[in-house]
MDAnalysis code that builds the backbone (N, CA, C; Angstrom):
import MDAnalysis as mda
import numpy as np

u = mda.Universe.empty(438, n_residues=146, atom_resindex=np.repeat(np.arange(146), 3), trajectory=True)
u.add_TopologyAttr("name", ["N", "CA", "C"] * 146)
u.add_TopologyAttr("resid", np.arange(1, 147))
u.add_TopologyAttr("resname", ["MET", "ALA", "ASP", "ILE", "LYS", "SER", "ASP", "SER", "GLU", "MET", "LEU", "ALA", "GLU", "ILE", "TYR", "ARG", "ASN", "THR", "HIS", "TYR", "ALA", "LEU", "GLN", "SER", "ILE", "SER", "ASP", "VAL", "LEU", "PRO", "GLU", "THR", "GLU", "ASP", "GLU", "LYS", "MET", "GLN", "GLU", "LEU", "LEU", "LYS", "LYS", "MET", "HIS", "ASP", "GLU", "TYR", "GLU", "LEU", "ILE", "SER", "GLY", "LYS", "ALA", "ALA", "LEU", "LEU", "ALA", "LYS", "GLU", "LYS", "ASP", "LEU", "GLU", "LEU", "LYS", "GLU", "PRO", "ASN", "PRO", "LEU", "LYS", "LYS", "ALA", "MET", "MET", "TRP", "SER", "SER", "ILE", "LYS", "MET", "SER", "THR", "PHE", "LYS", "ASP", "ASN", "SER", "ARG", "GLY", "HIS", "ILE", "ALA", "GLU", "MET", "MET", "THR", "GLN", "GLY", "THR", "VAL", "MET", "GLY", "THR", "THR", "ALA", "LEU", "LEU", "ARG", "SER", "LEU", "ASN", "ASP", "SER", "LYS", "ASP", "ASN", "LEU", "SER", "ASP", "GLU", "VAL", "ARG", "SER", "LEU", "CYS", "LYS", "GLU", "LEU", "LEU", "HIS", "MET", "GLU", "GLU", "SER", "TYR", "GLU", "GLU", "GLN", "PHE", "LYS", "LYS", "TYR", "LEU"])
u.atoms.positions = np.array([
    [30.360, 55.819, -22.029],
    [30.078, 55.205, -23.095],
    [30.687, 54.145, -23.547],
    [30.121, 53.176, -24.344],
    [30.613, 51.967, -24.654],
    [31.127, 52.427, -25.985],
    [31.958, 51.860, -27.073],
    [32.917, 51.349, -27.829],
    [31.783, 51.163, -28.628],
    [31.802, 51.637, -30.432],
    [31.157, 50.901, -31.103],
    [31.852, 49.926, -31.674],
    [30.969, 48.839, -31.972],
    [31.648, 47.681, -32.643],
    [32.402, 47.937, -34.122],
    [33.157, 46.734, -34.370],
    [32.979, 46.576, -35.983],
    [33.080, 45.640, -36.492],
    [32.540, 44.881, -37.414],
    [32.370, 43.426, -38.021],
    [33.793, 43.156, -37.425],
    [34.987, 43.556, -37.583],
    [36.180, 42.169, -36.874],
    [36.107, 42.243, -35.487],
    [35.117, 43.185, -34.768],
    [35.588, 42.610, -33.012],
    [34.216, 41.972, -32.880],
    [33.375, 42.279, -33.844],
    [31.970, 41.375, -33.868],
    [31.940, 39.618, -34.228],
    [32.819, 39.532, -35.213],
    [33.130, 38.154, -35.602],
    [34.445, 37.418, -34.826],
    [35.127, 38.093, -34.223],
    [36.048, 37.940, -33.053],
    [35.149, 37.646, -32.258],
    [34.193, 38.334, -30.979],
    [33.537, 37.818, -30.286],
    [32.617, 36.557, -30.956],
    [31.765, 36.309, -32.341],
    [31.149, 35.038, -32.086],
    [31.514, 34.036, -32.187],
    [32.969, 34.191, -32.998],
    [34.246, 33.287, -33.220],
    [34.244, 32.754, -31.668],
    [34.891, 33.462, -30.192],
    [35.284, 33.458, -28.849],
    [34.272, 32.252, -28.480],
    [33.048, 32.986, -28.600],
    [31.926, 32.495, -27.971],
    [31.244, 31.087, -28.518],
    [31.517, 31.058, -29.839],
    [31.445, 29.491, -30.206],
    [32.395, 28.160, -30.443],
    [33.648, 29.172, -29.662],
    [34.581, 27.815, -29.619],
    [34.982, 27.503, -28.208],
    [33.641, 28.872, -27.114],
    [34.195, 28.028, -25.740],
    [32.943, 27.494, -25.276],
    [31.959, 27.633, -26.375],
    [30.576, 26.332, -26.250],
    [30.994, 25.573, -26.817],
    [31.822, 25.127, -27.980],
    [32.892, 23.756, -28.088],
    [33.167, 23.157, -27.177],
    [33.969, 23.828, -27.161],
    [34.788, 23.058, -25.891],
    [33.719, 22.907, -24.602],
    [33.125, 23.614, -23.770],
    [32.449, 22.764, -22.749],
    [31.689, 21.809, -23.096],
    [30.648, 21.724, -24.272],
    [30.266, 20.567, -24.398],
    [30.851, 19.405, -24.832],
    [32.321, 19.888, -25.665],
    [33.314, 18.645, -25.804],
    [33.231, 18.128, -23.774],
    [33.672, 18.754, -23.168],
    [34.295, 18.466, -21.937],
    [32.948, 18.090, -21.366],
    [31.310, 18.382, -21.273],
    [30.786, 17.731, -20.617],
    [30.601, 16.565, -21.043],
    [30.309, 15.981, -22.233],
    [29.538, 15.167, -23.454],
    [29.614, 13.701, -22.373],
    [31.180, 13.770, -21.990],
    [31.660, 12.573, -21.342],
    [31.221, 12.224, -20.626],
    [30.438, 13.359, -19.745],
    [30.341, 12.877, -17.972],
    [28.457, 12.798, -17.862],
    [28.057, 13.293, -19.700],
    [26.780, 13.488, -19.279],
    [26.345, 11.745, -19.790],
    [25.371, 10.863, -18.672],
    [24.979, 9.910, -19.381],
    [22.782, 9.563, -19.402],
    [22.967, 10.661, -19.217],
    [21.192, 10.510, -19.795],
    [21.421, 10.788, -20.909],
    [20.773, 9.767, -22.376],
    [20.606, 10.186, -23.455],
    [20.080, 10.916, -24.315],
    [19.103, 11.656, -23.664],
    [18.451, 12.645, -24.251],
    [18.982, 13.534, -24.407],
    [20.394, 14.160, -23.338],
    [20.833, 15.153, -22.832],
    [22.266, 15.320, -23.546],
    [22.645, 13.867, -23.864],
    [23.642, 13.645, -24.596],
    [22.992, 14.121, -26.245],
    [22.003, 13.522, -26.617],
    [21.271, 13.851, -27.928],
    [21.111, 15.486, -28.261],
    [21.143, 16.453, -27.074],
    [20.640, 17.647, -27.778],
    [22.091, 18.417, -26.937],
    [23.352, 17.477, -26.803],
    [24.145, 18.202, -26.322],
    [24.980, 18.346, -27.904],
    [24.617, 16.826, -28.508],
    [25.323, 16.574, -29.693],
    [24.528, 17.895, -31.011],
    [23.539, 18.052, -30.993],
    [22.603, 18.429, -31.462],
    [23.298, 20.264, -32.193],
    [23.759, 20.528, -30.325],
    [24.116, 21.651, -29.956],
    [25.208, 22.315, -31.097],
    [25.888, 21.304, -30.469],
    [27.762, 21.157, -30.613],
    [27.723, 21.213, -32.352],
    [26.886, 20.276, -33.377],
    [26.586, 20.387, -34.129],
    [26.475, 22.080, -34.701],
    [25.441, 22.666, -34.256],
    [25.127, 24.139, -34.573],
    [25.978, 24.562, -34.697],
    [26.889, 24.735, -33.259],
    [28.068, 26.140, -33.004],
    [28.834, 25.929, -33.753],
    [29.297, 24.803, -34.675],
    [30.131, 24.119, -35.731],
    [30.273, 25.022, -36.225],
    [28.666, 24.841, -37.216],
    [28.496, 25.921, -38.254],
    [28.312, 26.990, -38.312],
    [27.898, 27.522, -36.821],
    [27.753, 29.093, -36.596],
    [29.577, 29.196, -36.507],
    [30.506, 28.943, -36.331],
    [31.809, 29.114, -35.931],
    [32.273, 29.353, -37.466],
    [31.797, 27.841, -38.156],
    [32.295, 27.919, -39.462],
    [31.865, 29.351, -40.729],
    [30.778, 29.388, -39.979],
    [29.986, 31.010, -41.223],
    [31.068, 31.953, -40.573],
    [31.511, 31.977, -39.470],
    [32.366, 33.474, -38.694],
    [33.436, 33.562, -39.303],
    [34.197, 32.061, -39.336],
    [35.572, 32.132, -40.021],
    [35.408, 32.826, -41.210],
    [34.500, 32.016, -41.965],
    [34.801, 31.885, -43.349],
    [34.144, 33.627, -44.418],
    [33.603, 34.079, -43.048],
    [33.484, 35.761, -42.819],
    [34.488, 36.625, -42.732],
    [35.211, 36.141, -42.109],
    [36.735, 36.884, -41.795],
    [37.670, 36.509, -42.973],
    [37.841, 35.247, -43.941],
    [38.215, 35.441, -44.640],
    [37.951, 35.582, -45.556],
    [36.436, 36.337, -45.489],
    [35.869, 36.934, -47.194],
    [36.366, 38.537, -46.529],
    [36.327, 38.784, -45.761],
    [36.917, 40.059, -45.096],
    [38.946, 40.274, -45.253],
    [39.443, 39.465, -44.941],
    [40.457, 39.809, -44.734],
    [40.685, 39.930, -43.684],
    [40.007, 39.246, -42.608],
    [40.559, 39.447, -41.304],
    [40.716, 38.194, -40.334],
    [41.747, 38.082, -39.345],
    [42.290, 37.550, -38.311],
    [41.682, 36.787, -37.634],
    [40.960, 35.713, -37.674],
    [40.433, 35.539, -36.093],
    [41.258, 34.386, -34.954],
    [41.427, 35.233, -34.013],
    [42.466, 34.277, -33.264],
    [42.039, 32.920, -32.297],
    [42.541, 32.468, -32.121],
    [41.701, 30.954, -31.443],
    [41.472, 31.662, -29.626],
    [40.535, 30.754, -29.208],
    [40.305, 31.376, -27.589],
    [41.928, 31.578, -26.896],
    [41.827, 31.998, -25.810],
    [42.964, 32.290, -24.652],
    [42.738, 30.343, -24.237],
    [44.162, 29.881, -24.417],
    [44.361, 28.041, -23.815],
    [43.974, 28.149, -22.086],
    [44.309, 28.813, -21.400],
    [44.579, 29.287, -20.427],
    [43.332, 29.273, -19.827],
    [42.402, 29.651, -20.731],
    [40.839, 30.125, -20.158],
    [40.053, 28.704, -20.456],
    [40.243, 27.781, -21.664],
    [39.623, 26.797, -21.649],
    [40.355, 25.726, -20.898],
    [41.144, 25.555, -20.202],
    [41.873, 24.596, -19.511],
    [41.146, 24.830, -18.386],
    [40.844, 26.141, -17.292],
    [40.303, 26.243, -16.746],
    [38.425, 25.544, -16.417],
    [38.242, 25.815, -17.557],
    [36.937, 25.606, -18.151],
    [36.502, 24.252, -17.961],
    [37.436, 23.400, -18.624],
    [37.783, 21.800, -18.471],
    [37.688, 21.822, -17.238],
    [39.177, 22.083, -16.520],
    [38.778, 21.341, -14.629],
    [37.618, 21.721, -14.232],
    [37.524, 23.280, -13.986],
    [36.101, 23.497, -13.548],
    [34.687, 22.560, -13.296],
    [34.868, 22.119, -15.279],
    [33.303, 21.123, -15.470],
    [33.693, 20.017, -14.952],
    [35.087, 19.609, -15.243],
    [34.665, 18.342, -14.628],
    [34.758, 18.289, -13.068],
    [35.374, 19.288, -12.427],
    [35.154, 19.600, -11.111],
    [33.704, 19.030, -10.545],
    [32.768, 20.373, -11.441],
    [31.325, 20.414, -10.964],
    [31.019, 19.469, -11.497],
    [30.891, 18.365, -12.325],
    [30.318, 17.216, -12.862],
    [30.590, 15.743, -12.006],
    [31.915, 15.866, -11.823],
    [32.500, 14.810, -10.636],
    [31.087, 15.408, -9.534],
    [31.294, 16.201, -8.786],
    [29.903, 16.263, -7.783],
    [28.745, 15.861, -8.048],
    [28.237, 16.232, -9.274],
    [26.716, 15.861, -9.767],
    [26.656, 15.747, -11.501],
    [26.473, 14.776, -11.628],
    [26.507, 14.988, -13.517],
    [24.995, 14.543, -13.597],
    [24.004, 14.691, -12.649],
    [23.217, 14.605, -13.388],
    [21.900, 15.471, -14.371],
    [21.326, 14.864, -14.624],
    [20.821, 15.746, -16.123],
    [20.615, 17.226, -15.620],
    [19.598, 17.675, -14.210],
    [19.509, 18.417, -14.042],
    [20.480, 20.071, -13.853],
    [21.736, 19.212, -13.186],
    [22.798, 20.170, -12.919],
    [23.649, 19.803, -14.269],
    [23.534, 19.259, -15.256],
    [24.208, 19.252, -16.507],
    [23.348, 20.600, -17.613],
    [22.113, 20.610, -17.047],
    [21.332, 21.154, -17.455],
    [21.421, 23.150, -17.105],
    [21.399, 22.847, -15.633],
    [22.074, 24.226, -14.984],
    [23.080, 24.658, -15.711],
    [24.410, 24.250, -15.976],
    [25.901, 24.331, -16.255],
    [25.434, 25.160, -17.624],
    [24.957, 24.503, -18.636],
    [24.527, 24.685, -19.615],
    [23.370, 25.936, -20.276],
    [22.725, 26.023, -19.317],
    [21.946, 27.535, -19.239],
    [22.974, 28.429, -18.891],
    [23.335, 28.676, -17.873],
    [24.772, 29.823, -17.095],
    [25.259, 29.595, -18.221],
    [25.913, 29.028, -18.786],
    [26.271, 29.456, -20.216],
    [26.682, 29.869, -20.838],
    [24.755, 29.553, -21.788],
    [23.868, 30.585, -22.561],
    [23.937, 31.615, -22.678],
    [23.658, 32.223, -20.785],
    [22.785, 33.099, -20.804],
    [24.305, 33.845, -20.713],
    [25.597, 33.874, -20.585],
    [26.908, 34.420, -20.396],
    [26.910, 34.813, -21.817],
    [26.909, 33.685, -22.772],
    [27.277, 33.789, -23.938],
    [26.145, 35.001, -24.484],
    [25.396, 34.956, -24.441],
    [23.901, 36.045, -25.156],
    [24.143, 36.918, -24.716],
    [24.185, 37.576, -23.257],
    [24.497, 38.661, -22.467],
    [25.779, 39.169, -23.133],
    [26.751, 38.541, -23.597],
    [27.714, 39.414, -24.002],
    [27.445, 39.664, -25.533],
    [26.864, 38.853, -26.414],
    [26.964, 38.977, -27.707],
    [25.468, 40.147, -27.779],
    [24.400, 40.474, -27.027],
    [23.651, 41.362, -26.870],
    [23.828, 42.605, -26.694],
    [25.086, 42.626, -25.679],
    [25.653, 43.763, -25.131],
    [26.641, 44.019, -26.349],
    [27.547, 43.514, -26.934],
    [27.925, 43.936, -28.077],
    [27.396, 43.939, -29.140],
    [26.251, 43.416, -29.254],
    [25.383, 44.323, -30.713],
    [24.674, 45.427, -30.291],
    [24.115, 45.349, -29.423],
    [23.803, 46.992, -28.782],
    [24.466, 48.172, -29.235],
    [26.111, 47.539, -28.691],
    [27.257, 48.770, -28.796],
    [27.971, 48.932, -30.186],
    [26.900, 48.385, -31.082],
    [27.537, 48.141, -32.411],
    [26.821, 49.704, -33.538],
    [25.863, 49.527, -32.966],
    [24.709, 50.243, -33.085],
    [24.892, 50.141, -34.548],
    [24.904, 50.744, -36.238],
    [24.516, 50.777, -37.145],
    [25.823, 50.189, -37.910],
    [26.973, 50.152, -37.125],
    [27.795, 50.237, -37.632],
    [28.558, 48.552, -38.565],
    [28.176, 47.659, -38.658],
    [27.781, 46.467, -38.754],
    [27.316, 45.532, -40.039],
    [27.873, 44.957, -40.851],
    [27.886, 45.189, -42.058],
    [25.850, 43.896, -41.795],
    [25.362, 43.917, -43.496],
    [24.023, 42.757, -42.651],
    [24.862, 41.533, -42.171],
    [25.985, 41.131, -43.034],
    [25.816, 39.544, -43.042],
    [26.594, 38.748, -41.668],
    [26.819, 40.623, -40.869],
    [27.778, 40.241, -39.530],
    [26.411, 40.087, -38.176],
    [25.690, 41.160, -38.543],
    [24.759, 41.443, -38.189],
    [23.942, 39.884, -38.125],
    [23.248, 39.260, -39.377],
    [22.499, 38.538, -39.243],
    [23.085, 37.414, -38.727],
    [25.045, 37.152, -38.815],
    [25.525, 35.936, -37.961],
    [25.167, 36.056, -36.087],
    [25.017, 36.874, -36.058],
    [25.201, 37.248, -34.429],
    [23.420, 37.135, -33.928],
    [22.703, 37.461, -34.522],
    [21.200, 37.372, -34.314],
    [20.643, 35.499, -34.735],
    [21.506, 35.169, -35.762],
    [21.306, 33.782, -35.684],
    [21.945, 33.090, -34.316],
    [23.103, 33.534, -33.908],
    [23.923, 32.849, -32.557],
    [23.006, 32.821, -31.389],
    [22.339, 34.217, -31.470],
    [21.757, 34.798, -30.702],
    [20.230, 33.667, -30.534],
    [19.633, 33.606, -31.220],
    [18.788, 32.791, -31.685],
    [18.675, 31.168, -31.412],
    [19.802, 30.824, -31.587],
    [19.902, 29.255, -31.625],
    [20.636, 28.859, -30.082],
    [21.314, 30.525, -29.063],
    [21.699, 30.182, -27.908],
    [20.070, 30.303, -26.867],
    [19.325, 31.371, -27.196],
    [18.614, 31.282, -26.693],
    [17.260, 30.267, -26.601],
    [17.758, 29.300, -27.537],
    [16.025, 28.351, -28.254],
    [17.443, 27.154, -27.334],
    [18.034, 27.006, -26.880],
    [18.708, 26.053, -26.413],
    [18.504, 26.409, -24.609],
    [18.694, 27.255, -24.190],
    [18.248, 27.932, -23.248],
    [16.994, 27.316, -22.474],
    [16.225, 27.718, -23.608],
    [14.406, 26.951, -23.280],
    [14.808, 25.463, -23.497],
    [15.482, 24.772, -23.831],
    [15.351, 23.200, -23.882],
    [15.740, 22.872, -22.630],
    [16.879, 23.401, -22.127],
    [18.051, 23.016, -21.126],
    [16.557, 23.620, -20.143],
    [15.992, 24.132, -19.603],
    [14.768, 25.035, -18.618],
    [14.087, 24.023, -18.317],
    [14.004, 22.902, -19.630],
    [12.986, 22.285, -19.067],
    [13.811, 20.598, -18.134],
    [14.585, 20.907, -17.893],
    [15.695, 19.725, -17.403],
    [15.590, 20.150, -16.091],
    [15.395, 21.499, -15.877],
    [16.189, 22.053, -14.454],
    [15.059, 21.853, -13.720],
])
């Protein structure tokens, strides 16, 4: 049986999720030639930044420290994205990469949300649901390009 997630664990997960997403978008954006895809990625980046900021603010209010995501993992993501887009930087391929990323993020968040039972504060649960809703929305938008 999984451990019940606390506010601090869920905020750390939201923060980590948003930072990996921001990193991925920043890595893929320069490789994206399609203007509509660029606009979608920039809008998505802004929304991830907003949620990341909310998580940081909530953590500060609760006197929690959020760690920056693993730099090695970020470097591995960068090289993976660069290699993948070097081979194929089509709109469909970028949409596929971004869809895979959002599916991984929503899966991890949903698992954690379900593991939290009723242990989360309303603010943290609400922020988690806001991030889930946003990721699911972008997943649907990217699917249109596949």
